[in-house]
Residue frames relative to the residue before (quaternion, step in Angstrom):
aa qw qx qy qz dx dy dz
X 1.0000 0.0000 0.0000 0.0000 0.00 0.00 0.00
X 0.3208 -0.7414 0.5594 0.1856 3.59 -0.93 0.90
X 0.1886 -0.7600 0.6153 0.0911 3.53 -1.00 0.91
X 0.1188 -0.8041 0.5795 0.0598 3.60 -0.67 1.03
X 0.3950 -0.7135 0.5240 0.2457 3.50 -0.90 0.86
X 0.2960 -0.7522 0.5626 0.1733 3.58 -0.86 0.90
X 0.1870 -0.8085 0.5570 0.0314 3.52 -0.70 1.18
X 0.3164 -0.7541 0.5509 0.1664 3.56 -0.72 1.06
X 0.2828 -0.7821 0.5317 0.1601 3.52 -0.65 1.17
X 0.5102 -0.5960 0.5205 0.3371 3.52 -1.28 0.50
X 0.6797 -0.4369 0.3846 0.4463 3.56 -1.38 0.10
X 0.6972 0.4794 -0.2940 0.4446 3.54 0.75 -1.01
X 0.6459 0.5122 -0.3193 0.4675 3.59 0.94 -0.75
X 0.6553 0.5167 -0.3184 0.4497 3.58 0.99 -0.78
X 0.6485 0.5111 -0.3058 0.4741 3.56 1.06 -0.92
X 0.6725 0.5011 -0.2881 0.4622 3.63 0.95 -0.86
X 0.6669 0.5057 -0.3214 0.4430 3.55 1.04 -0.77
X 0.7952 0.0096 -0.0068 0.6063 3.65 1.15 -0.61
X 0.1457 -0.8529 0.5002 0.0349 3.54 0.46 1.39
X 0.6616 0.5103 -0.3232 0.4443 3.59 1.02 -0.72
X 0.5561 0.5877 -0.3887 0.4408 3.60 1.21 -0.29
X 0.7843 0.3551 -0.1518 0.4856 3.61 1.12 -0.82
X 0.7605 0.2305 -0.1263 0.5938 3.54 1.36 -0.40
X 0.6696 -0.5327 0.3211 0.4059 3.59 -1.18 0.42
X 0.8473 0.0734 -0.0418 0.5243 3.62 0.83 -0.84
X 0.5088 -0.6847 0.3868 0.3502 3.57 1.31 0.07
X 0.3801 0.7421 -0.4943 0.2458 3.67 1.10 0.22
X 0.6696 -0.4826 0.3816 0.4161 3.52 -1.28 0.32
X 0.6358 0.5450 -0.3221 0.4416 3.57 1.00 -0.96
X 0.7017 0.4637 -0.2737 0.4665 3.51 0.86 -0.89
X 0.5973 0.5364 -0.3613 0.4743 3.61 1.04 -0.67
X 0.6702 0.5211 -0.2827 0.4464 3.58 0.89 -1.03
X 0.6341 0.5364 -0.3047 0.4662 3.54 1.13 -0.92
X 0.6188 0.5363 -0.3104 0.4829 3.54 1.03 -0.93
X 0.6929 0.4467 -0.3004 0.4797 3.64 0.73 -0.96
X 0.6451 0.5013 -0.3580 0.4521 3.71 0.95 -0.73
X 0.6391 0.5026 -0.3356 0.4757 3.63 0.94 -0.78
X 0.6348 0.5163 -0.3470 0.4583 3.65 0.87 -0.74
X 0.6800 0.5063 -0.2777 0.4519 3.51 1.01 -1.05
X 0.6206 0.5500 -0.3136 0.4626 3.59 1.11 -0.78
X 0.6505 0.5093 -0.3025 0.4753 3.53 0.98 -0.87
X 0.6516 0.5105 -0.3046 0.4712 3.54 1.00 -0.85
X 0.6823 0.4855 -0.2940 0.4607 3.61 0.89 -0.75
X 0.7500 0.3646 -0.2194 0.5064 3.61 1.15 -0.52
X 0.8185 -0.3761 0.1396 0.4113 3.52 0.88 0.85
X 0.5146 0.6197 -0.4520 0.3832 3.64 1.10 -0.32
X 0.3539 -0.7239 0.5473 0.2263 3.52 -0.95 0.79
X 0.0557 0.7741 -0.6216 0.1061 3.49 -0.66 1.26
X 0.3178 -0.7422 0.5595 0.1873 3.59 -1.06 0.82
X 0.7451 0.3759 -0.2153 0.5071 3.55 1.20 -0.34
X 0.1729 -0.8176 0.5484 0.0291 3.47 -0.56 1.25
X 0.3259 0.7984 -0.4691 0.1904 3.61 1.18 0.15
X 0.6307 0.5013 -0.3718 0.4611 3.69 0.95 -0.57
X 0.6686 0.4834 -0.3247 0.4624 3.52 0.94 -0.82
X 0.6162 0.5371 -0.3588 0.4506 3.63 1.08 -0.69
X 0.6311 0.5092 -0.3460 0.4719 3.64 0.98 -0.80
X 0.6617 0.5098 -0.3346 0.4363 3.63 0.77 -0.88
X 0.6322 0.5385 -0.3068 0.4651 3.57 1.04 -0.96
X 0.6592 0.5149 -0.3034 0.4563 3.56 0.93 -1.09
X 0.6719 0.5165 -0.2979 0.4394 3.55 0.91 -0.93
X 0.6510 0.5052 -0.3302 0.4603 3.60 0.93 -0.76
X 0.6602 0.4896 -0.3006 0.4838 3.58 1.02 -0.71
X 0.6774 0.5014 -0.2835 0.4575 3.63 0.96 -0.98
X 0.7732 0.3573 -0.1669 0.4966 3.57 0.96 -0.89
X 0.4406 -0.7170 0.4373 0.3171 3.60 1.27 0.14
X 0.3835 0.7154 -0.5005 0.3011 3.54 0.81 0.97
X 0.3978 -0.6524 0.5625 0.3157 3.56 -1.27 0.02
X 0.6401 -0.5544 0.3679 0.3841 3.55 -1.06 0.64
X 0.6831 0.5072 -0.3144 0.4210 3.62 0.87 -0.87
X 0.5770 0.6019 -0.3741 0.4060 3.63 1.25 -0.23
X 0.5191 0.6657 -0.4070 0.3489 3.52 1.24 -0.31
X 0.7054 -0.3379 -0.6225 -0.0272 1.67 -1.69 1.72
X 0.4193 0.7626 -0.4438 0.2139 3.57 1.26 -0.13
X 0.7761 0.3207 -0.1896 0.5087 3.63 0.74 -0.96
X 0.5206 0.6711 -0.4016 0.3424 3.56 1.24 -0.50
X 0.6316 0.5467 -0.3357 0.4353 3.59 0.88 -0.83
X 0.6848 0.4798 -0.2989 0.4599 3.58 0.88 -0.91
X 0.6480 0.5054 -0.3040 0.4819 3.60 1.02 -0.82
X 0.6494 0.5338 -0.3276 0.4314 3.62 1.00 -0.75
X 0.6596 0.5035 -0.2784 0.4836 3.42 1.08 -0.89
X 0.6269 0.5111 -0.3415 0.4787 3.56 1.04 -0.62
X 0.6756 0.5125 -0.2828 0.4481 3.55 1.02 -0.87
X 0.8085 0.2933 -0.1175 0.4965 3.60 0.72 -1.21
X 0.5573 -0.6609 0.3889 0.3185 3.59 1.05 -0.28
X 0.7988 -0.0363 0.0966 0.5926 3.51 0.82 -1.13
X 0.6307 -0.5204 0.4109 0.4031 3.53 -1.28 0.44
X 0.6800 0.4982 -0.3151 0.4360 3.58 0.86 -0.90
X 0.6388 0.4882 -0.3501 0.4806 3.64 0.97 -0.62
X 0.6383 0.5185 -0.3489 0.4494 3.60 0.93 -0.79
X 0.6980 0.4579 -0.3073 0.4569 3.59 0.79 -0.95
X 0.6105 0.5131 -0.3591 0.4848 3.64 1.06 -0.51
X 0.6136 0.5239 -0.3339 0.4874 3.66 1.02 -0.73
X 0.6489 0.4961 -0.3235 0.4776 3.67 0.89 -0.80
X 0.6565 0.4813 -0.3270 0.4800 3.63 0.93 -0.87
X 0.6519 0.5219 -0.3353 0.4362 3.57 0.97 -0.73
X 0.5950 0.5651 -0.3099 0.4801 3.56 1.19 -0.76
X 0.6945 0.4662 -0.2698 0.4769 3.56 0.89 -0.95
X 0.6269 0.5170 -0.3363 0.4761 3.59 1.05 -0.68
X 0.6532 0.4733 -0.3323 0.4888 3.63 1.01 -0.69
X 0.6028 0.5363 -0.3636 0.4656 3.64 1.01 -0.53
X 0.6329 0.5261 -0.3104 0.4757 3.55 0.96 -0.96
X 0.6786 0.4910 -0.2932 0.4609 3.66 0.82 -1.09
X 0.6526 0.4999 -0.3252 0.4674 3.62 0.91 -0.80
X 0.6457 0.5099 -0.3133 0.4742 3.65 0.96 -0.80
X 0.7050 0.4907 -0.2997 0.4152 3.48 0.93 -0.77
X 0.6546 0.5119 -0.2837 0.4784 3.55 1.32 -0.51
X 0.5409 0.6313 -0.3829 0.4029 3.60 1.24 -0.24
């Protein structure tokens, strides 16, 4: 009998795995808006145990040379300039989250 370990996904991983489940069409803009809304709720007192959407936004601002106050309006434009396409950007975000998970598992 094979035993499989069940891994709990973060909010950001869940959204990236099935973006159309959480947004109307799963576009990069809508995923970023979802993350920005989650981050805004967290900053204004909502109790959240998962900071992965905020971590993604922070990583994107550093990677794409943005300022925090530019989120999300100018961030999309800068992300597309940096990564080239929405698909490449979404894959880069997924890779970032995978690296975060790997680092957390080695600690």
